[in-house]
Every structure is written in C-alpha cells, then in structure tokens.
PyMOL Python script that loads the backbone (N, CA, C, O; Angstrom):
from pymol import cmd

cmd.read_pdbstr("""\
ATOM      1  N   UNK A   1      28.849  21.228 -13.843  1.00  0.00           N
ATOM      2  CA  UNK A   1      27.726  20.335 -14.077  1.00  0.00           C
ATOM      3  C   UNK A   1      28.238  18.962 -14.507  1.00  0.00           C
ATOM      4  O   UNK A   1      28.704  18.777 -15.631  1.00  0.00           O
ATOM      5  N   UNK A   2      28.140  18.024 -13.601  1.00  0.00           N
ATOM      6  CA  UNK A   2      28.562  16.665 -13.892  1.00  0.00           C
ATOM      7  C   UNK A   2      27.325  15.835 -14.220  1.00  0.00           C
ATOM      8  O   UNK A   2      26.363  15.815 -13.452  1.00  0.00           O
ATOM      9  N   UNK A   3      27.352  15.172 -15.327  1.00  0.00           N
ATOM     10  CA  UNK A   3      26.226  14.353 -15.739  1.00  0.00           C
ATOM     11  C   UNK A   3      26.363  12.973 -15.109  1.00  0.00           C
ATOM     12  O   UNK A   3      27.410  12.333 -15.203  1.00  0.00           O
ATOM     13  N   UNK A   4      25.288  12.526 -14.466  1.00  0.00           N
ATOM     14  CA  UNK A   4      25.277  11.222 -13.807  1.00  0.00           C
ATOM     15  C   UNK A   4      24.085  10.439 -14.333  1.00  0.00           C
ATOM     16  O   UNK A   4      22.978  10.967 -14.435  1.00  0.00           O
ATOM     17  N   UNK A   5      24.318   9.194 -14.661  1.00  0.00           N
ATOM     18  CA  UNK A   5      23.245   8.336 -15.160  1.00  0.00           C
ATOM     19  C   UNK A   5      23.049   7.195 -14.178  1.00  0.00           C
ATOM     20  O   UNK A   5      23.909   6.321 -14.062  1.00  0.00           O
ATOM     21  N   UNK A   6      21.920   7.192 -13.463  1.00  0.00           N
ATOM     22  CA  UNK A   6      21.603   6.139 -12.525  1.00  0.00           C
ATOM     23  C   UNK A   6      20.675   5.133 -13.187  1.00  0.00           C
ATOM     24  O   UNK A   6      19.726   5.505 -13.877  1.00  0.00           O
ATOM     25  N   UNK A   7      20.956   3.877 -12.972  1.00  0.00           N
ATOM     26  CA  UNK A   7      20.080   2.820 -13.460  1.00  0.00           C
ATOM     27  C   UNK A   7      19.238   2.365 -12.271  1.00  0.00           C
ATOM     28  O   UNK A   7      19.756   1.779 -11.321  1.00  0.00           O
ATOM     29  N   UNK A   8      17.945   2.639 -12.333  1.00  0.00           N
ATOM     30  CA  UNK A   8      17.054   2.280 -11.237  1.00  0.00           C
ATOM     31  C   UNK A   8      15.950   1.373 -11.753  1.00  0.00           C
ATOM     32  O   UNK A   8      15.550   1.447 -12.915  1.00  0.00           O
ATOM     33  N   UNK A   9      15.468   0.514 -10.857  1.00  0.00           N
ATOM     34  CA  UNK A   9      14.341  -0.342 -11.202  1.00  0.00           C
ATOM     35  C   UNK A   9      13.073   0.505 -11.194  1.00  0.00           C
ATOM     36  O   UNK A   9      13.079   1.645 -10.731  1.00  0.00           O
ATOM     37  N   UNK A  10      11.999  -0.058 -11.707  1.00  0.00           N
ATOM     38  CA  UNK A  10      10.721   0.654 -11.735  1.00  0.00           C
ATOM     39  C   UNK A  10      10.278   0.992 -10.312  1.00  0.00           C
ATOM     40  O   UNK A  10       9.784   2.090 -10.057  1.00  0.00           O
ATOM     41  N   UNK A  11      10.455   0.043  -9.384  1.00  0.00           N
ATOM     42  CA  UNK A  11      10.071   0.257  -7.988  1.00  0.00           C
ATOM     43  C   UNK A  11      10.887   1.390  -7.380  1.00  0.00           C
ATOM     44  O   UNK A  11      10.334   2.246  -6.689  1.00  0.00           O
ATOM     45  N   UNK A  12      12.193   1.407  -7.626  1.00  0.00           N
ATOM     46  CA  UNK A  12      13.051   2.455  -7.083  1.00  0.00           C
ATOM     47  C   UNK A  12      12.643   3.826  -7.611  1.00  0.00           C
ATOM     48  O   UNK A  12      12.651   4.804  -6.863  1.00  0.00           O
ATOM     49  N   UNK A  13      12.289   3.908  -8.885  1.00  0.00           N
ATOM     50  CA  UNK A  13      11.847   5.182  -9.457  1.00  0.00           C
ATOM     51  C   UNK A  13      10.569   5.667  -8.784  1.00  0.00           C
ATOM     52  O   UNK A  13      10.424   6.858  -8.509  1.00  0.00           O
ATOM     53  N   UNK A  14       9.638   4.745  -8.515  1.00  0.00           N
ATOM     54  CA  UNK A  14       8.373   5.116  -7.877  1.00  0.00           C
ATOM     55  C   UNK A  14       8.616   5.590  -6.449  1.00  0.00           C
ATOM     56  O   UNK A  14       8.098   6.630  -6.042  1.00  0.00           O
ATOM     57  N   UNK A  15       9.402   4.829  -5.683  1.00  0.00           N
ATOM     58  CA  UNK A  15       9.699   5.211  -4.299  1.00  0.00           C
ATOM     59  C   UNK A  15      10.424   6.549  -4.264  1.00  0.00           C
ATOM     60  O   UNK A  15      10.082   7.417  -3.461  1.00  0.00           O
ATOM     61  N   UNK A  16      11.406   6.723  -5.112  1.00  0.00           N
ATOM     62  CA  UNK A  16      12.157   7.977  -5.157  1.00  0.00           C
ATOM     63  C   UNK A  16      11.241   9.150  -5.495  1.00  0.00           C
ATOM     64  O   UNK A  16      11.364  10.226  -4.909  1.00  0.00           O
ATOM     65  N   UNK A  17      10.327   8.944  -6.434  1.00  0.00           N
ATOM     66  CA  UNK A  17       9.369   9.989  -6.787  1.00  0.00           C
ATOM     67  C   UNK A  17       8.475  10.360  -5.619  1.00  0.00           C
ATOM     68  O   UNK A  17       8.181  11.536  -5.405  1.00  0.00           O
ATOM     69  N   UNK A  18       8.038   9.356  -4.860  1.00  0.00           N
ATOM     70  CA  UNK A  18       7.189   9.609  -3.692  1.00  0.00           C
ATOM     71  C   UNK A  18       7.951  10.348  -2.601  1.00  0.00           C
ATOM     72  O   UNK A  18       7.393  11.219  -1.933  1.00  0.00           O
ATOM     73  N   UNK A  19       9.212  10.008  -2.419  1.00  0.00           N
ATOM     74  CA  UNK A  19      10.013  10.647  -1.375  1.00  0.00           C
ATOM     75  C   UNK A  19      10.305  12.107  -1.683  1.00  0.00           C
ATOM     76  O   UNK A  19      10.588  12.882  -0.770  1.00  0.00           O
ATOM     77  N   UNK A  20      10.241  12.496  -2.950  1.00  0.00           N
ATOM     78  CA  UNK A  20      10.485  13.888  -3.333  1.00  0.00           C
ATOM     79  C   UNK A  20       9.255  14.764  -3.129  1.00  0.00           C
ATOM     80  O   UNK A  20       9.353  15.989  -3.192  1.00  0.00           O
ATOM     81  N   UNK A  21       8.094  14.149  -2.885  1.00  0.00           N
ATOM     82  CA  UNK A  21       6.864  14.920  -2.708  1.00  0.00           C
ATOM     83  C   UNK A  21       6.950  15.787  -1.455  1.00  0.00           C
ATOM     84  O   UNK A  21       7.674  15.467  -0.512  1.00  0.00           O
ATOM     85  N   UNK A  22       6.211  16.873  -1.460  1.00  0.00           N
ATOM     86  CA  UNK A  22       6.209  17.783  -0.317  1.00  0.00           C
ATOM     87  C   UNK A  22       5.749  17.052   0.942  1.00  0.00           C
ATOM     88  O   UNK A  22       4.762  16.317   0.910  1.00  0.00           O
ATOM     89  N   UNK A  23       6.452  17.251   2.033  1.00  0.00           N
ATOM     90  CA  UNK A  23       6.134  16.698   3.351  1.00  0.00           C
ATOM     91  C   UNK A  23       6.208  15.177   3.424  1.00  0.00           C
ATOM     92  O   UNK A  23       5.720  14.592   4.391  1.00  0.00           O
ATOM     93  N   UNK A  24       6.794  14.532   2.449  1.00  0.00           N
ATOM     94  CA  UNK A  24       6.837  13.076   2.422  1.00  0.00           C
ATOM     95  C   UNK A  24       7.691  12.492   3.537  1.00  0.00           C
ATOM     96  O   UNK A  24       7.460  11.358   3.955  1.00  0.00           O
ATOM     97  N   UNK A  25       8.658  13.229   4.020  1.00  0.00           N
ATOM     98  CA  UNK A  25       9.557  12.696   5.037  1.00  0.00           C
ATOM     99  C   UNK A  25       9.370  13.368   6.399  1.00  0.00           C
ATOM    100  O   UNK A  25      10.250  13.297   7.257  1.00  0.00           O
ATOM    101  N   UNK A  26       8.237  14.011   6.589  1.00  0.00           N
ATOM    102  CA  UNK A  26       7.979  14.698   7.854  1.00  0.00           C
ATOM    103  C   UNK A  26       7.935  13.746   9.040  1.00  0.00           C
ATOM    104  O   UNK A  26       8.212  14.155  10.168  1.00  0.00           O
ATOM    105  N   UNK A  27       7.590  12.480   8.805  1.00  0.00           N
ATOM    106  CA  UNK A  27       7.510  11.529   9.906  1.00  0.00           C
ATOM    107  C   UNK A  27       8.869  11.352  10.595  1.00  0.00           C
ATOM    108  O   UNK A  27       8.927  10.940  11.754  1.00  0.00           O
ATOM    109  N   UNK A  28       9.940  11.658   9.897  1.00  0.00           N
ATOM    110  CA  UNK A  28      11.264  11.525  10.497  1.00  0.00           C
ATOM    111  C   UNK A  28      11.491  12.544  11.617  1.00  0.00           C
ATOM    112  O   UNK A  28      12.323  12.336  12.500  1.00  0.00           O
ATOM    113  N   UNK A  29      10.747  13.634  11.567  1.00  0.00           N
ATOM    114  CA  UNK A  29      10.892  14.693  12.566  1.00  0.00           C
ATOM    115  C   UNK A  29       9.801  14.656  13.631  1.00  0.00           C
ATOM    116  O   UNK A  29       9.857  15.417  14.597  1.00  0.00           O
ATOM    117  N   UNK A  30       8.815  13.785  13.466  1.00  0.00           N
ATOM    118  CA  UNK A  30       7.676  13.735  14.383  1.00  0.00           C
ATOM    119  C   UNK A  30       8.092  13.152  15.733  1.00  0.00           C
ATOM    120  O   UNK A  30       8.939  12.262  15.811  1.00  0.00           O
ATOM    121  N   UNK A  31       7.489  13.665  16.770  1.00  0.00           N
ATOM    122  CA  UNK A  31       7.703  13.143  18.121  1.00  0.00           C
ATOM    123  C   UNK A  31       6.494  12.288  18.465  1.00  0.00           C
ATOM    124  O   UNK A  31       5.361  12.770  18.448  1.00  0.00           O
ATOM    125  N   UNK A  32       6.733  11.028  18.775  1.00  0.00           N
ATOM    126  CA  UNK A  32       5.614  10.139  19.083  1.00  0.00           C
ATOM    127  C   UNK A  32       5.107  10.390  20.497  1.00  0.00           C
ATOM    128  O   UNK A  32       5.877  10.749  21.388  1.00  0.00           O
ATOM    129  N   UNK A  33       3.806  10.199  20.695  1.00  0.00           N
ATOM    130  CA  UNK A  33       3.175  10.436  21.989  1.00  0.00           C
ATOM    131  C   UNK A  33       2.555   9.120  22.447  1.00  0.00           C
ATOM    132  O   UNK A  33       1.541   8.677  21.906  1.00  0.00           O
ATOM    133  N   UNK A  34       3.180   8.495  23.458  1.00  0.00           N
ATOM    134  CA  UNK A  34       2.731   7.189  23.926  1.00  0.00           C
ATOM    135  C   UNK A  34       1.288   7.214  24.424  1.00  0.00           C
ATOM    136  O   UNK A  34       0.545   6.259  24.196  1.00  0.00           O
ATOM    137  N   UNK A  35       0.880   8.281  25.094  1.00  0.00           N
ATOM    138  CA  UNK A  35      -0.482   8.357  25.652  1.00  0.00           C
ATOM    139  C   UNK A  35      -1.549   8.404  24.561  1.00  0.00           C
ATOM    140  O   UNK A  35      -2.704   8.061  24.812  1.00  0.00           O
ATOM    141  N   UNK A  36      -1.184   8.814  23.383  1.00  0.00           N
ATOM    142  CA  UNK A  36      -2.137   8.840  22.272  1.00  0.00           C
ATOM    143  C   UNK A  36      -2.070   7.568  21.445  1.00  0.00           C
ATOM    144  O   UNK A  36      -2.697   7.480  20.388  1.00  0.00           O
ATOM    145  N   UNK A  37      -1.321   6.587  21.913  1.00  0.00           N
ATOM    146  CA  UNK A  37      -1.214   5.323  21.191  1.00  0.00           C
ATOM    147  C   UNK A  37      -0.374   5.440  19.935  1.00  0.00           C
ATOM    148  O   UNK A  37      -0.622   4.743  18.952  1.00  0.00           O
ATOM    149  N   UNK A  38       0.616   6.316  19.961  1.00  0.00           N
ATOM    150  CA  UNK A  38       1.453   6.538  18.797  1.00  0.00           C
ATOM    151  C   UNK A  38       2.919   6.153  19.018  1.00  0.00           C
ATOM    152  O   UNK A  38       3.807   6.777  18.437  1.00  0.00           O
ATOM    153  N   UNK A  39       3.189   5.139  19.845  1.00  0.00           N
ATOM    154  CA  UNK A  39       4.602   4.813  20.050  1.00  0.00           C
ATOM    155  C   UNK A  39       5.193   4.132  18.823  1.00  0.00           C
ATOM    156  O   UNK A  39       4.477   3.489  18.054  1.00  0.00           O
ATOM    157  N   UNK A  40       6.471   4.274  18.649  1.00  0.00           N
ATOM    158  CA  UNK A  40       7.173   3.572  17.577  1.00  0.00           C
ATOM    159  C   UNK A  40       8.510   3.112  18.155  1.00  0.00           C
ATOM    160  O   UNK A  40       9.265   3.897  18.729  1.00  0.00           O
ATOM    161  N   UNK A  41       8.774   1.847  17.990  1.00  0.00           N
ATOM    162  CA  UNK A  41       9.998   1.284  18.554  1.00  0.00           C
ATOM    163  C   UNK A  41      11.183   1.645  17.661  1.00  0.00           C
ATOM    164  O   UNK A  41      11.006   1.987  16.492  1.00  0.00           O
ATOM    165  N   UNK A  42      12.370   1.569  18.211  1.00  0.00           N
ATOM    166  CA  UNK A  42      13.559   1.821  17.392  1.00  0.00           C
ATOM    167  C   UNK A  42      13.655   0.870  16.198  1.00  0.00           C
ATOM    168  O   UNK A  42      14.123   1.259  15.128  1.00  0.00           O
ATOM    169  N   UNK A  43      13.213  -0.369  16.382  1.00  0.00           N
ATOM    170  CA  UNK A  43      13.244  -1.339  15.281  1.00  0.00           C
ATOM    171  C   UNK A  43      12.292  -0.910  14.164  1.00  0.00           C
ATOM    172  O   UNK A  43      12.644  -0.976  12.986  1.00  0.00           O
ATOM    173  N   UNK A  44      11.084  -0.468  14.537  1.00  0.00           N
ATOM    174  CA  UNK A  44      10.115  -0.002  13.531  1.00  0.00           C
ATOM    175  C   UNK A  44      10.644   1.232  12.800  1.00  0.00           C
ATOM    176  O   UNK A  44      10.528   1.337  11.579  1.00  0.00           O
ATOM    177  N   UNK A  45      11.221   2.156  13.551  1.00  0.00           N
ATOM    178  CA  UNK A  45      11.752   3.376  12.959  1.00  0.00           C
ATOM    179  C   UNK A  45      12.858   3.045  11.957  1.00  0.00           C
ATOM    180  O   UNK A  45      12.878   3.571  10.845  1.00  0.00           O
ATOM    181  N   UNK A  46      13.771   2.171  12.362  1.00  0.00           N
ATOM    182  CA  UNK A  46      14.874   1.786  11.470  1.00  0.00           C
ATOM    183  C   UNK A  46      14.365   1.067  10.233  1.00  0.00           C
ATOM    184  O   UNK A  46      14.894   1.259   9.138  1.00  0.00           O
ATOM    185  N   UNK A  47      13.341   0.238  10.402  1.00  0.00           N
ATOM    186  CA  UNK A  47      12.762  -0.478   9.262  1.00  0.00           C
ATOM    187  C   UNK A  47      12.136   0.495   8.271  1.00  0.00           C
ATOM    188  O   UNK A  47      12.336   0.365   7.063  1.00  0.00           O
ATOM    189  N   UNK A  48      11.388   1.459   8.767  1.00  0.00           N
ATOM    190  CA  UNK A  48      10.774   2.458   7.896  1.00  0.00           C
ATOM    191  C   UNK A  48      11.845   3.278   7.183  1.00  0.00           C
ATOM    192  O   UNK A  48      11.745   3.547   5.986  1.00  0.00           O
ATOM    193  N   UNK A  49      12.859   3.667   7.930  1.00  0.00           N
ATOM    194  CA  UNK A  49      13.940   4.453   7.341  1.00  0.00           C
ATOM    195  C   UNK A  49      14.678   3.659   6.269  1.00  0.00           C
ATOM    196  O   UNK A  49      15.014   4.201   5.216  1.00  0.00           O
ATOM    197  N   UNK A  50      14.932   2.379   6.532  1.00  0.00           N
ATOM    198  CA  UNK A  50      15.615   1.539   5.542  1.00  0.00           C
ATOM    199  C   UNK A  50      14.766   1.395   4.278  1.00  0.00           C
ATOM    200  O   UNK A  50      15.300   1.388   3.168  1.00  0.00           O
ATOM    201  N   UNK A  51      13.443   1.281   4.445  1.00  0.00           N
ATOM    202  CA  UNK A  51      12.565   1.202   3.265  1.00  0.00           C
ATOM    203  C   UNK A  51      12.639   2.489   2.453  1.00  0.00           C
ATOM    204  O   UNK A  51      12.716   2.452   1.225  1.00  0.00           O
ATOM    205  N   UNK A  52      12.615   3.630   3.145  1.00  0.00           N
ATOM    206  CA  UNK A  52      12.693   4.917   2.446  1.00  0.00           C
ATOM    207  C   UNK A  52      14.018   5.084   1.714  1.00  0.00           C
ATOM    208  O   UNK A  52      14.073   5.672   0.634  1.00  0.00           O
ATOM    209  N   UNK A  53      15.068   4.569   2.303  1.00  0.00           N
ATOM    210  CA  UNK A  53      16.384   4.666   1.677  1.00  0.00           C
ATOM    211  C   UNK A  53      16.646   3.525   0.701  1.00  0.00           C
ATOM    212  O   UNK A  53      17.718   3.444   0.100  1.00  0.00           O
ATOM    213  N   UNK A  54      15.663   2.648   0.549  1.00  0.00           N
ATOM    214  CA  UNK A  54      15.730   1.495  -0.356  1.00  0.00           C
ATOM    215  C   UNK A  54      16.898   0.580  -0.030  1.00  0.00           C
ATOM    216  O   UNK A  54      17.566   0.054  -0.920  1.00  0.00           O
ATOM    217  N   UNK A  55      17.133   0.399   1.276  1.00  0.00           N
ATOM    218  CA  UNK A  55      18.149  -0.537   1.756  1.00  0.00           C
ATOM    219  C   UNK A  55      17.459  -1.878   1.960  1.00  0.00           C
ATOM    220  O   UNK A  55      16.392  -1.940   2.572  1.00  0.00           O
ATOM    221  N   UNK A  56      18.051  -2.939   1.460  1.00  0.00           N
ATOM    222  CA  UNK A  56      17.435  -4.257   1.552  1.00  0.00           C
ATOM    223  C   UNK A  56      17.274  -4.669   3.013  1.00  0.00           C
ATOM    224  O   UNK A  56      18.160  -4.437   3.835  1.00  0.00           O
ATOM    225  N   UNK A  57      16.130  -5.285   3.326  1.00  0.00           N
ATOM    226  CA  UNK A  57      15.823  -5.656   4.702  1.00  0.00           C
ATOM    227  C   UNK A  57      16.136  -7.110   5.015  1.00  0.00           C
ATOM    228  O   UNK A  57      16.591  -7.423   6.115  1.00  0.00           O
ATOM    229  N   UNK A  58      15.900  -7.988   4.074  1.00  0.00           N
ATOM    230  CA  UNK A  58      16.114  -9.421   4.282  1.00  0.00           C
ATOM    231  C   UNK A  58      16.666 -10.032   3.002  1.00  0.00           C
ATOM    232  O   UNK A  58      16.600  -9.413   1.940  1.00  0.00           O
ATOM    233  N   UNK A  59      17.211 -11.247   3.096  1.00  0.00           N
ATOM    234  CA  UNK A  59      17.655 -11.918   1.873  1.00  0.00           C
ATOM    235  C   UNK A  59      16.476 -12.165   0.930  1.00  0.00           C
ATOM    236  O   UNK A  59      15.351 -12.383   1.381  1.00  0.00           O
ATOM    237  N   UNK A  60      16.731 -12.131  -0.350  1.00  0.00           N
ATOM    238  CA  UNK A  60      15.686 -12.304  -1.352  1.00  0.00           C
ATOM    239  C   UNK A  60      15.053 -13.691  -1.230  1.00  0.00           C
ATOM    240  O   UNK A  60      15.737 -14.671  -0.935  1.00  0.00           O
ATOM    241  N   UNK A  61      13.753 -13.759  -1.457  1.00  0.00           N
ATOM    242  CA  UNK A  61      12.959 -14.989  -1.459  1.00  0.00           C
ATOM    243  C   UNK A  61      12.935 -15.681  -0.101  1.00  0.00           C
ATOM    244  O   UNK A  61      12.875 -16.909  -0.041  1.00  0.00           O
ATOM    245  N   UNK A  62      12.980 -14.922   0.985  1.00  0.00           N
ATOM    246  CA  UNK A  62      12.821 -15.485   2.317  1.00  0.00           C
ATOM    247  C   UNK A  62      11.348 -15.779   2.568  1.00  0.00           C
ATOM    248  O   UNK A  62      10.480 -15.189   1.925  1.00  0.00           O
ATOM    249  N   UNK A  63      11.060 -16.684   3.496  1.00  0.00           N
ATOM    250  CA  UNK A  63       9.675 -17.019   3.840  1.00  0.00           C
ATOM    251  C   UNK A  63       9.141 -15.965   4.797  1.00  0.00           C
ATOM    252  O   UNK A  63       9.870 -15.475   5.659  1.00  0.00           O
ATOM    253  N   UNK A  64       7.864 -15.615   4.644  1.00  0.00           N
ATOM    254  CA  UNK A  64       7.229 -14.607   5.491  1.00  0.00           C
ATOM    255  C   UNK A  64       7.191 -15.100   6.939  1.00  0.00           C
ATOM    256  O   UNK A  64       6.691 -16.195   7.194  1.00  0.00           O
ATOM    257  N   UNK A  65       7.711 -14.312   7.899  1.00  0.00           N
ATOM    258  CA  UNK A  65       7.698 -14.751   9.292  1.00  0.00           C
ATOM    259  C   UNK A  65       6.302 -14.748   9.901  1.00  0.00           C
ATOM    260  O   UNK A  65       6.087 -15.383  10.934  1.00  0.00           O
ATOM    261  N   UNK A  66       5.346 -14.049   9.289  1.00  0.00           N
ATOM    262  CA  UNK A  66       3.990 -13.994   9.828  1.00  0.00           C
ATOM    263  C   UNK A  66       3.126 -15.158   9.342  1.00  0.00           C
ATOM    264  O   UNK A  66       2.492 -15.833  10.153  1.00  0.00           O
ATOM    265  N   UNK A  67       3.093 -15.400   8.036  1.00  0.00           N
ATOM    266  CA  UNK A  67       2.213 -16.444   7.510  1.00  0.00           C
ATOM    267  C   UNK A  67       2.943 -17.750   7.220  1.00  0.00           C
ATOM    268  O   UNK A  67       2.309 -18.788   7.028  1.00  0.00           O
ATOM    269  N   UNK A  68       4.261 -17.702   7.188  1.00  0.00           N
ATOM    270  CA  UNK A  68       5.113 -18.876   6.936  1.00  0.00           C
ATOM    271  C   UNK A  68       4.820 -19.573   5.622  1.00  0.00           C
ATOM    272  O   UNK A  68       5.168 -20.740   5.445  1.00  0.00           O
ATOM    273  N   UNK A  69       4.178 -18.861   4.695  1.00  0.00           N
ATOM    274  CA  UNK A  69       3.837 -19.461   3.413  1.00  0.00           C
ATOM    275  C   UNK A  69       4.441 -18.717   2.235  1.00  0.00           C
ATOM    276  O   UNK A  69       5.115 -19.308   1.391  1.00  0.00           O
ATOM    277  N   UNK A  70       4.195 -17.430   2.188  1.00  0.00           N
ATOM    278  CA  UNK A  70       4.582 -16.654   1.011  1.00  0.00           C
ATOM    279  C   UNK A  70       6.056 -16.280   1.063  1.00  0.00           C
ATOM    280  O   UNK A  70       6.627 -16.075   2.134  1.00  0.00           O
ATOM    281  N   UNK A  71       6.648 -16.198  -0.102  1.00  0.00           N
ATOM    282  CA  UNK A  71       8.022 -15.711  -0.198  1.00  0.00           C
ATOM    283  C   UNK A  71       7.989 -14.192  -0.188  1.00  0.00           C
ATOM    284  O   UNK A  71       7.101 -13.575  -0.776  1.00  0.00           O
ATOM    285  N   UNK A  72       8.952 -13.603   0.475  1.00  0.00           N
ATOM    286  CA  UNK A  72       9.048 -12.154   0.526  1.00  0.00           C
ATOM    287  C   UNK A  72      10.124 -11.691  -0.430  1.00  0.00           C
ATOM    288  O   UNK A  72      11.115 -12.382  -0.663  1.00  0.00           O
ATOM    289  N   UNK A  73       9.911 -10.508  -0.980  1.00  0.00           N
ATOM    290  CA  UNK A  73      11.004  -9.937  -1.751  1.00  0.00           C
ATOM    291  C   UNK A  73      11.928  -9.218  -0.767  1.00  0.00           C
ATOM    292  O   UNK A  73      11.686  -9.264   0.439  1.00  0.00           O
ATOM    293  N   UNK A  74      12.946  -8.577  -1.239  1.00  0.00           N
ATOM    294  CA  UNK A  74      13.949  -7.981  -0.358  1.00  0.00           C
ATOM    295  C   UNK A  74      13.427  -6.792   0.438  1.00  0.00           C
ATOM    296  O   UNK A  74      14.096  -6.327   1.360  1.00  0.00           O
ATOM    297  N   UNK A  75      12.244  -6.294   0.096  1.00  0.00           N
ATOM    298  CA  UNK A  75      11.671  -5.178   0.829  1.00  0.00           C
ATOM    299  C   UNK A  75      10.541  -5.628   1.739  1.00  0.00           C
ATOM    300  O   UNK A  75       9.696  -4.822   2.129  1.00  0.00           O
ATOM    301  N   UNK A  76      10.522  -6.916   2.081  1.00  0.00           N
ATOM    302  CA  UNK A  76       9.556  -7.521   2.997  1.00  0.00           C
ATOM    303  C   UNK A  76       8.121  -7.320   2.519  1.00  0.00           C
ATOM    304  O   UNK A  76       7.228  -7.035   3.318  1.00  0.00           O
ATOM    305  N   UNK A  77       7.912  -7.465   1.259  1.00  0.00           N
ATOM    306  CA  UNK A  77       6.577  -7.435   0.691  1.00  0.00           C
ATOM    307  C   UNK A  77       6.304  -8.816   0.139  1.00  0.00           C
ATOM    308  O   UNK A  77       7.220  -9.488  -0.336  1.00  0.00           O
ATOM    309  N   UNK A  78       5.063  -9.247   0.195  1.00  0.00           N
ATOM    310  CA  UNK A  78       4.744 -10.556  -0.343  1.00  0.00           C
ATOM    311  C   UNK A  78       4.992 -10.580  -1.843  1.00  0.00           C
ATOM    312  O   UNK A  78       4.347  -9.857  -2.603  1.00  0.00           O
ATOM    313  N   UNK A  79       5.925 -11.412  -2.254  1.00  0.00           N
ATOM    314  CA  UNK A  79       6.238 -11.518  -3.666  1.00  0.00           C
ATOM    315  C   UNK A  79       5.154 -12.322  -4.384  1.00  0.00           C
ATOM    316  O   UNK A  79       4.881 -12.098  -5.564  1.00  0.00           O
ATOM    317  N   UNK A  80       4.560 -13.232  -3.681  1.00  0.00           N
ATOM    318  CA  UNK A  80       3.410 -13.965  -4.201  1.00  0.00           C
ATOM    319  C   UNK A  80       2.543 -14.354  -3.022  1.00  0.00           C
ATOM    320  O   UNK A  80       3.055 -14.616  -1.934  1.00  0.00           O
ATOM    321  N   UNK A  81       1.251 -14.395  -3.224  1.00  0.00           N
ATOM    322  CA  UNK A  81       0.380 -14.779  -2.121  1.00  0.00           C
ATOM    323  C   UNK A  81      -0.211 -16.147  -2.402  1.00  0.00           C
ATOM    324  O   UNK A  81      -0.676 -16.429  -3.506  1.00  0.00           O
ATOM    325  N   UNK A  82      -0.184 -16.974  -1.400  1.00  0.00           N
ATOM    326  CA  UNK A  82      -0.680 -18.345  -1.535  1.00  0.00           C
ATOM    327  C   UNK A  82      -1.948 -18.525  -0.765  1.00  0.00           C
ATOM    328  O   UNK A  82      -2.517 -19.616  -0.759  1.00  0.00           O
TER     329      UNK A  82
END
""", "prot")
cmd.dss("prot")
cmd.show_as("cartoon", "prot")
cmd.util.cbc("prot")
cmd.orient("prot")
C-alpha cells in the first residue's frame, strides 16, 4: 500500500468525481450511426476525450473562436462573458 497525495483543483475534483460515476464513460464505446444524425468527427471525439482526461486544449486566456470576444480558459469554456 503506497500512499499518494494528489493536489487537484476544485474543477479537477468535480470532473474526476463525475468520471467515476456508473456508465459515465460509455460514450467511448458507442458506435455512431450517421443515418440517425449521430456522427462524430475524429476531432470532436479527441476533444471530448481530452476534456475527460483533463488535458489542456488551448493556451490559457485565448480569445473565443466563435464569438471573438470572451477569453477562454484552458478547457475552452468561457472564462468571462461579455
């Protein structure tokens, strides 16, 4: 039994807690059906997977590519809305 102490942010603790829930990662095994309007591109899949693994997506405080106004945090969420 090796004791390990991880220092996680509040957001990381919440995401990690959600990922431990039953069936939380079932989407990784799902087969998309284009005829039902359920396609997912490789870029979308990788982005979702990176979010689940808490891998940074963009440099901190980047401008939102959609609205060109708000700064994004490293997980591509609006850090502030203008």
